[in-house]
ZAPADREN-845111 format. One record per residue: chain; x, y, z of N, C-alpha, C, CB in turn. Coordinates in nm, 2 decimals. Each point is the difference from the previous one (the first is absolute). Glycine has a CB too. Layout:
BEGIN
R;A;X;Y;Z;X;Y;Z;X;Y;Z;X;Y;Z
...
END
This chain:
BEGIN
R;A;-6.00;-2.35;-1.59;0.02;0.12;-0.08;0.09;0.10;0.09;-0.22;-0.03;-0.13
R;A;0.32;0.09;0.07;0.08;0.10;0.07;-0.08;0.12;0.03;0.21;-0.09;-0.11
R;A;-0.21;0.13;0.23;-0.07;0.12;0.04;0.08;0.13;0.00;-0.14;-0.15;0.14
R;A;0.28;0.14;-0.17;0.08;0.12;-0.01;0.06;0.03;0.13;-0.14;0.09;-0.19
R;A;0.24;0.00;0.19;0.07;0.04;0.12;-0.09;0.07;0.10;0.21;0.02;-0.13
R;A;-0.31;0.06;0.08;-0.08;0.07;0.08;-0.08;-0.08;0.10;-0.02;0.17;-0.18
R;A;0.00;-0.30;0.14;-0.08;-0.09;0.08;0.08;-0.06;0.11;-0.15;-0.04;-0.19
R;A;0.28;0.05;0.18;0.09;-0.06;0.10;0.00;0.08;0.13;0.14;-0.10;-0.18
R;A;-0.12;0.03;0.30;0.00;0.07;0.12;0.12;0.10;0.01;-0.11;-0.20;0.11
R;A;0.10;0.30;-0.04;0.11;0.10;0.01;0.13;-0.06;0.05;-0.17;0.18;0.04
R;A;0.16;-0.27;0.06;0.12;-0.07;0.05;0.08;-0.07;-0.10;-0.12;-0.02;0.22
R;A;0.04;-0.05;-0.32;0.07;-0.07;-0.11;0.07;0.10;-0.09;-0.17;-0.18;0.01
R;A;0.11;0.29;-0.04;0.06;0.10;-0.08;0.13;0.05;0.06;-0.22;0.06;-0.09
R;A;0.21;-0.03;0.22;0.12;0.05;0.07;0.12;-0.11;0.00;-0.15;0.14;0.15
R;A;0.11;-0.26;-0.13;0.10;-0.11;0.00;0.07;-0.01;-0.14;-0.13;-0.12;0.18
R;A;0.05;0.14;-0.28;0.05;-0.01;-0.14;0.10;0.11;-0.03;-0.21;-0.11;-0.07
R;A;0.17;0.23;0.12;0.09;0.12;-0.02;0.13;-0.02;0.08;-0.20;0.15;-0.03
R;A;0.19;-0.21;0.15;0.12;-0.02;0.08;0.10;-0.10;-0.07;-0.13;0.04;0.21
R;A;0.07;-0.14;-0.27;0.08;-0.10;-0.07;0.07;0.06;-0.12;-0.16;-0.18;0.08
R;A;0.08;0.27;-0.15;0.06;0.06;-0.12;0.11;0.09;0.04;-0.22;0.00;-0.11
R;A;0.21;0.08;0.22;0.10;0.08;0.05;0.13;-0.07;0.04;-0.18;0.15;0.08
R;A;0.16;-0.27;-0.01;0.12;-0.08;0.04;0.07;-0.06;-0.12;-0.12;-0.05;0.21
R;A;0.04;0.01;-0.31;0.07;-0.05;-0.13;0.08;0.11;-0.07;-0.19;-0.17;-0.02
R;A;0.13;0.29;0.02;0.07;0.11;-0.07;0.13;0.03;0.08;-0.22;0.09;-0.08
R;A;0.22;-0.09;0.21;0.12;0.02;0.08;0.11;-0.10;-0.02;-0.15;0.11;0.17
R;A;0.11;-0.24;-0.18;0.09;-0.10;-0.02;0.07;0.01;-0.14;-0.13;-0.15;0.15
R;A;0.05;0.19;-0.25;0.05;0.01;-0.13;0.10;0.11;-0.01;-0.21;-0.08;-0.09
R;A;0.20;0.19;0.17;0.09;0.11;0.00;0.12;-0.02;0.08;-0.19;0.15;-0.03
R;A;0.19;-0.25;0.13;0.11;-0.02;0.09;0.11;-0.07;-0.08;-0.16;-0.02;0.20
R;A;0.29;0.07;-0.18;0.11;-0.06;-0.08;0.03;-0.14;0.05;0.10;0.23;-0.02
R;A;-0.06;-0.31;-0.07;0.03;-0.14;0.03;0.13;0.00;0.09;-0.10;-0.08;-0.22
R;A;0.09;0.01;0.34;0.11;-0.01;0.09;0.12;-0.06;-0.07;-0.15;-0.03;0.19
R;A;0.13;-0.07;-0.28;0.11;-0.06;-0.07;0.07;0.10;-0.09;-0.11;-0.22;0.01
R;A;0.03;0.31;-0.07;0.06;0.10;-0.09;0.08;0.10;0.08;-0.19;-0.03;-0.16
R;A;0.14;0.07;0.28;0.07;0.09;0.08;0.13;-0.05;0.04;-0.21;0.09;0.08
R;A;0.21;-0.22;-0.04;0.13;-0.07;0.05;0.10;-0.01;-0.12;-0.13;-0.13;0.17
R;A;0.07;0.11;-0.29;0.09;-0.01;-0.12;0.07;0.14;-0.03;-0.15;-0.18;-0.09
R;A;0.07;0.29;0.10;0.06;0.13;-0.02;0.10;0.03;0.11;-0.21;0.07;-0.11
R;A;0.18;-0.10;0.23;0.10;0.02;0.11;0.13;-0.07;-0.02;-0.19;0.04;0.16
R;A;0.18;-0.17;-0.20;0.12;-0.08;-0.03;0.08;0.06;-0.11;-0.12;-0.20;0.08
R;A;0.05;0.25;-0.19;0.07;0.06;-0.11;0.08;0.12;0.04;-0.18;-0.08;-0.15
R;A;0.12;0.17;0.24;0.07;0.12;0.05;0.12;-0.04;0.08;-0.22;0.12;0.01
R;A;0.21;-0.22;0.08;0.11;-0.05;0.08;0.11;-0.05;-0.09;-0.15;-0.06;0.19
R;A;0.11;-0.01;-0.30;0.10;-0.06;-0.09;0.08;0.12;-0.07;-0.15;-0.21;-0.03
R;A;0.07;0.31;-0.01;0.07;0.12;-0.06;0.10;0.06;0.09;-0.21;0.04;-0.14
R;A;0.17;-0.02;0.27;0.09;0.06;0.09;0.13;-0.08;0.02;-0.19;0.10;0.12
R;A;0.17;-0.24;-0.11;0.11;-0.09;0.02;0.10;0.01;-0.12;-0.14;-0.15;0.15
R;A;0.08;0.16;-0.27;0.08;0.00;-0.12;0.09;0.12;-0.01;-0.18;-0.12;-0.12
R;A;0.13;0.24;0.17;0.07;0.12;0.00;0.12;-0.02;0.09;-0.20;0.14;-0.04
R;A;0.18;-0.20;0.16;0.11;-0.02;0.09;0.11;-0.09;-0.05;-0.16;0.05;0.19
R;A;0.11;-0.16;-0.25;0.10;-0.10;-0.05;0.08;0.06;-0.11;-0.16;-0.18;0.06
R;A;0.12;0.29;-0.13;0.08;0.06;-0.10;0.11;0.08;0.06;-0.20;0.00;-0.15
R;A;0.20;0.03;0.28;0.10;0.07;0.06;0.12;-0.09;0.04;-0.17;0.17;0.09
R;A;0.28;-0.16;-0.16;0.11;-0.08;0.03;0.07;0.04;0.13;0.03;-0.04;-0.24
R;A;0.04;-0.05;0.31;0.08;0.04;0.12;0.09;0.12;-0.02;-0.01;-0.24;0.07
R;A;0.06;0.25;-0.19;0.09;0.12;-0.03;-0.07;0.13;0.01;0.13;-0.15;-0.15
R;A;-0.27;0.14;0.13;-0.08;0.12;0.01;-0.01;0.04;0.15;-0.13;-0.06;-0.20
R;A;0.11;-0.04;0.29;0.00;0.03;0.14;0.13;0.05;0.05;-0.17;-0.18;0.03
R;A;0.28;0.14;-0.09;0.13;0.05;0.04;0.01;0.15;-0.02;0.10;-0.22;-0.06
R;A;-0.17;0.27;-0.04;0.01;0.15;-0.03;-0.06;0.08;0.11;-0.02;-0.05;-0.24
R;A;-0.07;-0.02;0.32;-0.06;0.08;0.11;0.10;0.03;0.11;-0.22;-0.12;-0.05
R;A;0.33;0.05;0.05;0.10;0.03;0.10;0.08;0.13;-0.03;0.02;-0.25;0.04
R;A;-0.02;0.29;-0.17;0.08;0.12;-0.04;-0.06;0.13;0.06;0.06;-0.12;-0.21
R;A;-0.19;0.12;0.22;-0.06;0.12;0.06;-0.15;-0.03;0.04;0.15;0.15;-0.14
R;A;-0.19;-0.07;0.24;-0.14;-0.02;0.05;-0.09;0.05;-0.11;0.07;0.03;0.24
R;A;-0.03;0.07;-0.32;-0.09;0.05;-0.10;-0.03;-0.11;-0.11;0.10;0.23;0.04
R;A;0.01;-0.31;-0.07;-0.02;-0.11;-0.10;-0.10;-0.10;0.06;0.23;0.03;-0.09
R;A;-0.23;-0.05;0.21;-0.10;-0.10;0.07;-0.14;0.06;-0.01;0.18;-0.09;0.15
R;A;-0.20;0.21;-0.10;-0.13;0.05;0.02;-0.07;0.04;-0.13;0.08;0.09;0.22
R;A;0.00;-0.07;-0.33;-0.06;0.03;-0.13;-0.03;-0.12;-0.08;0.13;0.21;0.00
R;A;-0.09;-0.33;0.05;-0.03;-0.12;-0.07;-0.13;-0.06;0.07;0.25;-0.04;-0.06
R;A;-0.35;0.00;-0.02;-0.12;-0.05;0.05;0.01;-0.12;0.09;-0.11;0.09;-0.20
R;A;0.19;-0.19;0.15;0.02;-0.12;0.08;0.09;0.03;0.12;-0.02;-0.14;-0.21
R;A;0.12;0.22;0.19;0.08;0.04;0.11;-0.07;0.07;0.11;0.19;0.02;-0.15
R;A;-0.28;0.07;0.11;-0.09;0.07;0.10;-0.09;-0.10;0.07;0.02;0.21;-0.14
R;A;-0.07;-0.31;0.07;-0.09;-0.10;0.06;0.07;-0.08;0.10;-0.13;-0.01;-0.21
R;A;0.26;-0.03;0.18;0.08;-0.07;0.09;0.03;0.08;0.13;0.10;-0.13;-0.20
R;A;-0.06;0.26;0.17;0.03;0.09;0.11;-0.12;0.02;0.09;0.18;0.11;-0.14
R;A;-0.30;-0.10;0.08;-0.12;0.02;0.08;-0.03;-0.12;0.08;-0.09;0.15;-0.18
R;A;0.12;-0.27;0.13;-0.02;-0.12;0.08;0.09;0.00;0.12;-0.07;-0.13;-0.21
R;A;0.19;0.17;0.18;0.10;0.01;0.11;-0.04;0.10;0.11;0.18;-0.06;-0.16
R;A;-0.23;0.17;0.12;-0.05;0.10;0.09;-0.12;-0.05;0.08;0.09;0.19;-0.15
R;A;-0.17;-0.26;0.08;-0.12;-0.05;0.07;0.04;-0.10;0.11;-0.14;0.03;-0.20
R;A;0.25;-0.11;0.17;0.05;-0.09;0.10;0.05;0.07;0.12;0.05;-0.17;-0.18
R;A;-0.01;0.30;0.16;0.05;0.08;0.11;-0.10;0.10;0.06;0.23;-0.02;-0.10
R;A;-0.35;0.00;0.05;-0.12;0.09;0.04;0.03;0.15;-0.02;-0.06;-0.18;0.17
R;A;0.13;0.21;-0.29;0.03;0.14;-0.03;-0.04;0.03;-0.14;0.18;0.00;0.17
R;A;-0.28;-0.07;-0.23;-0.04;0.02;-0.14;-0.06;0.14;-0.02;-0.04;-0.25;-0.02
R;A;0.00;0.32;0.12;-0.06;0.13;-0.02;0.10;0.10;-0.07;-0.14;-0.03;0.20
R;A;0.27;0.00;-0.19;0.10;0.09;-0.06;-0.01;-0.01;-0.16;0.15;-0.02;0.20
R;A;-0.15;-0.10;-0.25;0.00;-0.02;-0.14;-0.14;0.03;-0.06;0.17;-0.18;0.02
R;A;-0.27;0.16;0.06;-0.14;0.04;-0.04;-0.01;0.15;-0.01;-0.09;-0.21;0.11
R;A;0.15;0.28;-0.02;-0.01;0.15;0.00;0.08;0.04;-0.13;-0.02;0.02;0.25
R;A;0.14;-0.07;-0.27;0.08;0.03;-0.12;-0.08;-0.02;-0.13;0.21;-0.06;0.13
R;A;-0.28;-0.05;-0.14;-0.08;-0.04;-0.12;-0.12;0.10;-0.01;0.07;-0.24;0.02
R;A;-0.13;0.27;0.09;-0.11;0.10;0.00;0.04;0.13;-0.05;-0.10;-0.12;0.19
R;A;0.22;0.17;-0.15;0.06;0.12;-0.05;0.03;0.00;-0.15;0.10;0.04;0.23
R;A;-0.05;-0.15;-0.28;0.02;-0.02;-0.14;-0.13;0.01;-0.08;0.21;-0.14;0.05
R;A;-0.31;0.07;0.00;-0.13;0.00;-0.06;-0.06;0.14;0.00;-0.03;-0.24;0.07
R;A;0.05;0.32;0.04;-0.05;0.13;0.02;0.05;0.09;-0.11;-0.02;-0.03;0.25
R;A;0.15;0.02;-0.29;0.06;0.08;-0.10;-0.06;-0.01;-0.14;0.21;-0.02;0.13
R;A;-0.28;-0.10;-0.15;-0.07;-0.02;-0.13;-0.14;0.03;0.01;0.16;-0.18;-0.05
R;A;-0.21;0.23;0.16;-0.14;0.03;0.02;-0.04;0.13;-0.07;0.01;-0.12;0.22
R;A;-0.13;0.11;-0.29;-0.05;0.12;-0.07;-0.02;0.11;0.10;-0.11;-0.14;-0.17
R;A;0.13;0.27;0.13;-0.01;0.11;0.09;-0.13;0.01;0.08;0.15;0.12;-0.15
R;A;-0.26;-0.15;0.08;-0.13;0.01;0.07;-0.02;-0.10;0.11;-0.09;0.09;-0.21
R;A;0.17;-0.20;0.21;-0.01;-0.10;0.10;0.10;0.01;0.11;-0.10;-0.15;-0.17
R;A;0.20;0.24;0.15;0.11;0.01;0.10;-0.03;0.03;0.14;0.13;0.07;-0.20
R;A;-0.22;0.02;0.22;-0.04;0.05;0.13;-0.05;-0.12;0.09;-0.05;0.23;-0.09
R;A;-0.05;-0.30;0.03;-0.05;-0.11;0.08;0.10;-0.11;0.03;-0.22;0.05;-0.11
R;A;0.30;-0.08;0.01;0.10;-0.11;0.02;0.11;0.05;0.09;-0.04;-0.09;-0.23
R;A;0.08;0.21;0.23;0.10;0.06;0.09;-0.04;-0.01;0.14;0.08;0.15;-0.18
R;A;-0.21;-0.12;0.21;-0.05;-0.01;0.14;0.00;-0.14;0.04;-0.14;0.21;-0.04
R;A;0.10;-0.30;-0.05;-0.01;-0.14;0.04;0.14;-0.06;0.03;-0.20;-0.02;-0.15
R;A;0.30;0.06;0.08;0.14;-0.05;0.02;0.05;0.06;0.14;0.04;-0.02;-0.25
R;A;-0.07;0.15;0.27;0.05;0.06;0.12;-0.07;-0.06;0.12;0.04;0.21;-0.12
R;A;-0.17;-0.23;0.12;-0.07;-0.06;0.11;0.04;-0.15;0.03;-0.19;0.16;-0.05
R;A;0.23;-0.23;-0.06;0.03;-0.14;0.01;0.14;-0.03;0.04;-0.17;-0.04;-0.17
R;A;0.27;0.13;0.13;0.14;-0.03;0.02;0.07;0.11;0.08;-0.01;-0.13;-0.21
R;A;-0.02;0.25;0.20;0.08;0.11;0.05;-0.05;0.06;0.14;0.05;0.05;-0.24
R;A;-0.18;-0.04;0.25;-0.06;0.06;0.12;0.04;-0.09;0.12;-0.19;0.10;-0.13
R;A;0.21;-0.03;0.25;0.04;-0.07;0.12;-0.11;-0.09;0.04;0.14;0.19;0.07
R;A;-0.11;-0.32;-0.03;-0.09;-0.10;0.03;-0.09;-0.05;-0.11;0.00;0.10;0.23
R;A;0.05;-0.07;-0.36;-0.08;-0.05;-0.11;0.02;-0.16;-0.01;0.04;0.22;-0.12
R;A;-0.13;-0.28;0.05;-0.01;-0.15;-0.01;0.14;-0.06;-0.03;-0.24;0.02;-0.07
R;A;0.31;0.04;-0.03;0.13;-0.06;-0.04;0.11;0.12;0.00;-0.12;-0.18;-0.14
R;A;0.13;0.24;0.26;0.09;0.11;0.01;0.14;-0.04;-0.03;-0.15;0.10;0.17
R;A;0.21;-0.02;-0.26;0.15;-0.02;-0.03;0.08;0.08;0.09;-0.06;-0.05;-0.24
R;A;0.19;0.02;0.24;0.09;0.06;0.10;0.06;0.13;-0.06;0.05;-0.23;0.09
R;A;-0.11;0.34;-0.06;0.04;0.13;-0.05;0.03;0.09;0.12;-0.13;-0.02;-0.21
R;A;0.23;0.11;0.19;0.03;0.10;0.11;-0.11;0.10;0.00;0.24;-0.04;-0.02
R;A;-0.26;0.11;0.13;-0.11;0.10;0.01;0.01;0.11;-0.10;-0.01;-0.06;0.25
R;A;0.13;0.10;-0.28;0.01;0.11;-0.10;-0.05;-0.04;-0.14;0.20;0.09;0.13
R;A;-0.17;-0.21;-0.17;-0.04;-0.05;-0.13;-0.15;-0.02;0.00;0.22;-0.11;-0.04
R;A;-0.27;0.06;0.15;-0.15;-0.03;0.01;-0.07;0.14;-0.01;0.04;-0.21;0.15
R;A;0.01;0.31;-0.08;-0.07;0.13;0.00;0.01;0.06;-0.14;0.05;0.03;0.25
R;A;0.07;-0.04;-0.31;0.02;0.05;-0.14;-0.10;-0.06;-0.10;0.24;0.04;0.05
R;A;-0.26;-0.17;-0.03;-0.10;-0.07;-0.09;-0.14;0.04;0.03;0.15;-0.20;0.00
R;A;-0.18;0.23;0.13;-0.13;0.05;0.03;-0.03;0.14;-0.07;0.01;-0.13;0.22
R;A;0.10;0.21;-0.22;-0.02;0.13;-0.06;-0.01;-0.01;-0.15;0.14;0.10;0.19
R;A;-0.08;-0.20;-0.25;-0.01;-0.01;-0.14;-0.14;-0.03;-0.05;0.23;-0.08;0.00
R;A;-0.31;0.02;0.09;-0.14;-0.03;-0.04;-0.08;0.12;-0.02;0.02;-0.21;0.13
R;A;0.03;0.33;-0.08;-0.08;0.12;-0.02;0.01;0.05;-0.15;0.05;0.06;0.24
R;A;0.05;-0.11;-0.31;0.02;0.04;-0.14;0.05;-0.13;-0.07;0.04;0.25;0.05
R;A;-0.13;-0.34;-0.08;0.04;-0.13;-0.05;0.05;0.00;-0.15;-0.17;-0.09;0.16
R;A;0.28;0.02;-0.17;0.05;-0.03;-0.14;0.08;-0.13;0.01;0.02;0.25;-0.06
R;A;0.04;-0.29;-0.05;0.06;-0.13;-0.01;0.12;-0.02;0.10;-0.07;-0.01;-0.24
R;A;0.12;0.12;0.29;0.12;-0.01;0.08;-0.03;0.01;0.15;0.13;0.10;-0.19
R;A;-0.25;-0.10;0.23;-0.03;0.03;0.14;0.04;-0.11;0.10;-0.19;0.13;-0.08
R;A;0.22;-0.25;0.03;0.05;-0.11;0.08;0.15;-0.03;-0.02;-0.23;-0.10;0.00
R;A;0.29;0.18;-0.09;0.13;-0.03;-0.04;0.10;-0.01;0.11;-0.05;0.12;-0.21
R;A;0.06;-0.03;0.31;0.09;0.00;0.11;-0.02;-0.13;0.08;0.01;0.25;0.00
R;A;-0.14;-0.27;0.04;-0.03;-0.12;0.08;0.03;-0.13;-0.07;-0.18;0.13;0.11
R;A;0.16;-0.14;-0.24;0.03;-0.12;-0.08;0.15;-0.02;0.00;-0.21;0.03;-0.14
R;A;0.29;0.08;0.12;0.14;-0.02;0.00;0.06;-0.04;0.14;0.01;0.18;-0.18
R;A;-0.07;-0.14;0.28;0.04;-0.04;0.14;-0.02;-0.15;0.02;-0.05;0.23;0.09
R;A;-0.07;-0.28;-0.14;-0.03;-0.14;0.02;0.09;-0.08;-0.09;-0.24;0.06;0.06
R;A;0.26;-0.01;-0.18;0.09;-0.07;-0.09;0.14;-0.02;0.06;-0.12;0.09;-0.20
R;A;0.17;0.02;0.26;0.13;-0.01;0.06;0.00;-0.09;0.12;0.05;0.23;-0.07
R;A;-0.16;-0.23;0.15;-0.01;-0.09;0.11;0.00;-0.15;-0.04;-0.13;0.18;0.12
R;A;0.06;-0.21;-0.22;0.00;-0.14;-0.05;0.14;-0.03;-0.06;-0.25;0.01;-0.05
R;A;0.31;0.08;-0.02;0.13;-0.03;-0.06;0.11;-0.03;0.10;-0.07;0.15;-0.19
R;A;0.07;-0.07;0.30;0.10;-0.01;0.10;-0.03;-0.11;0.11;0.05;0.24;-0.04
R;A;-0.17;-0.29;0.04;-0.04;-0.09;0.11;-0.05;-0.13;-0.06;-0.05;0.19;0.15
R;A;-0.07;-0.20;-0.20;-0.07;-0.12;-0.04;0.07;-0.06;-0.12;-0.21;0.09;0.08
R;A;0.26;-0.01;-0.18;0.06;-0.05;-0.12;0.13;-0.08;0.03;-0.09;0.20;-0.12
R;A;0.17;-0.15;0.22;0.12;-0.08;0.04;-0.03;-0.13;0.06;0.11;0.22;0.03
R;A;-0.22;-0.23;0.05;-0.04;-0.12;0.06;-0.05;-0.10;-0.11;-0.05;0.12;0.22
R;A;-0.03;-0.06;-0.32;-0.05;-0.08;-0.11;0.11;-0.07;-0.07;-0.19;0.16;-0.02
R;A;0.30;-0.09;-0.01;0.11;-0.06;-0.08;0.06;-0.12;0.08;0.04;0.23;-0.11
R;A;-0.05;-0.23;0.24;0.05;-0.11;0.08;-0.10;-0.11;0.03;0.16;0.16;0.10
R;A;-0.29;-0.13;-0.15;-0.11;-0.09;0.04;0.00;-0.13;-0.08;-0.13;0.20;0.06
R;A;0.07;-0.31;0.00;-0.01;-0.12;-0.07;-0.08;0.01;-0.13;0.01;-0.12;0.22
R;A;-0.11;0.21;-0.22;-0.08;0.02;-0.12;0.08;0.05;-0.11;-0.19;0.06;0.15
R;A;0.27;0.04;-0.13;0.08;0.06;-0.11;0.11;-0.11;-0.05;-0.04;0.24;0.09
R;A;0.10;-0.31;0.00;0.10;-0.09;-0.03;-0.06;-0.12;-0.09;0.13;0.06;0.21
R;A;-0.26;-0.09;-0.17;-0.07;-0.10;-0.08;-0.02;0.05;-0.14;-0.11;-0.09;0.21
R;A;0.07;0.21;-0.23;-0.03;0.06;-0.13;0.12;0.01;-0.08;-0.18;0.13;0.10
R;A;0.30;-0.13;-0.04;0.12;0.01;-0.08;0.05;-0.13;-0.05;0.06;0.20;0.14
R;A;-0.12;-0.31;-0.09;0.03;-0.13;-0.05;-0.09;-0.04;-0.12;0.07;-0.07;0.24
R;A;-0.02;-0.02;-0.31;-0.08;-0.06;-0.12;-0.12;-0.06;0.05;0.21;-0.03;-0.13
R;A;-0.32;0.04;0.06;-0.13;-0.06;0.04;0.01;-0.16;0.01;-0.12;0.19;-0.11
R;A;0.23;-0.24;0.05;0.02;-0.15;0.01;0.06;-0.04;0.13;0.02;-0.01;-0.25
R;A;0.04;0.10;0.32;0.05;-0.03;0.13;-0.11;-0.04;0.10;0.20;0.16;-0.04
R;A;-0.19;-0.28;0.09;-0.11;-0.05;0.09;0.02;0.05;0.14;-0.03;-0.20;-0.15
R;A;0.02;0.33;0.17;0.01;0.06;0.13;-0.13;0.06;0.05;0.25;0.04;-0.05
R;A;-0.29;-0.07;0.17;-0.13;0.06;0.04;0.01;0.15;0.02;-0.05;-0.22;0.11
R;A;-0.05;0.29;-0.16;0.00;0.14;0.02;-0.03;0.04;0.14;-0.07;0.03;-0.24
R;A;0.14;0.07;0.29;-0.02;0.04;0.14;-0.15;0.04;0.03;0.23;0.07;0.01
R;A;-0.29;0.00;-0.10;-0.14;0.04;0.02;-0.09;-0.12;-0.02;0.05;0.23;-0.07
R;A;-0.02;-0.32;-0.02;-0.09;-0.12;-0.02;0.00;-0.08;0.13;0.05;0.00;-0.25
R;A;0.07;-0.01;0.31;0.01;-0.08;0.12;-0.08;0.06;0.11;0.22;-0.08;-0.07
R;A;-0.22;0.21;0.09;-0.07;0.07;0.10;-0.15;-0.01;-0.02;0.19;0.15;0.03
R;A;-0.23;-0.15;-0.16;-0.14;-0.02;-0.04;-0.09;0.12;0.05;0.04;-0.24;0.01
R;A;0.02;0.36;0.01;-0.08;0.11;0.05;-0.03;0.11;-0.10;0.09;-0.05;0.22
R;A;-0.05;0.02;-0.35;-0.02;0.11;-0.10;-0.06;-0.06;-0.13;0.20;0.12;0.09
R;A;-0.31;-0.19;-0.08;-0.06;-0.06;-0.11;-0.04;0.09;-0.12;-0.09;-0.17;0.16
R;A;0.06;0.30;-0.13;-0.04;0.09;-0.11;0.12;0.03;-0.09;-0.17;0.09;0.15
R;A;0.29;-0.12;-0.11;0.11;0.03;-0.09;0.05;-0.12;-0.07;0.07;0.18;0.15
R;A;-0.12;-0.30;-0.12;0.04;-0.12;-0.06;0.00;-0.01;-0.15;-0.08;-0.11;0.20
R;A;-0.02;0.18;-0.27;0.01;-0.01;-0.15;0.12;0.07;-0.05;-0.25;0.00;0.00
R;A;0.31;0.10;0.07;0.11;0.07;-0.04;0.13;-0.07;0.03;-0.13;0.21;0.02
R;A;0.14;-0.27;0.10;0.12;-0.04;0.06;0.03;-0.15;0.00;-0.02;0.20;0.14
R;A;-0.08;-0.28;-0.12;0.02;-0.14;0.02;0.05;-0.08;-0.12;-0.17;0.02;0.17
R;A;0.15;0.03;-0.29;0.06;-0.07;-0.12;0.15;0.00;0.01;-0.19;0.07;-0.14
R;A;0.25;0.02;0.21;0.15;0.00;0.02;0.04;-0.11;0.10;0.01;0.25;-0.05
R;A;-0.11;-0.29;0.13;0.04;-0.10;0.11;-0.03;-0.14;-0.05;-0.05;0.17;0.17
R;A;0.02;-0.19;-0.30;-0.03;-0.13;-0.04;0.12;-0.10;0.00;-0.17;0.10;-0.15
END
């Protein structure tokens, strides 16, 4: 005859509860196969976007730096190039400034301080190359924050990239590969180096 749970030793009850807890945890845990499937679908979507960019589109990036930086794929390619030169902080700062302009007023103060401390302040983690006058002007702008407080600093970095990194980018193996048809069996410069895997979903389809 069953004596009920009350008659069971306390250790048995504890073990039963532990097993129940573990089963519940396993039921809530996402399936690894499902996670991999979702990740592959995202990678496929990214690759499809890039494959839709014809070489003639990349040719437009030669007409002006603005055409390059305003194009999502072009900016991704330029970012990859800057990373290969260990100067990606410039494009990251530019993008942070663009994002800051769209920030709601109540969130601007916190984001402005974060951008300044991360990119503008002397000895900051990703300090960009600004003259002392622009750096000090930007610091003063934080006393009365609005959408334009990083405008001068952003323009300086834009000009720096336009006059320096952009010109080298146009002569780079990466850009020349992007200007060729995807059917050209030429190894991509970045693929050969193998040091920029995070950009492969955007760039490597051109190297096929």
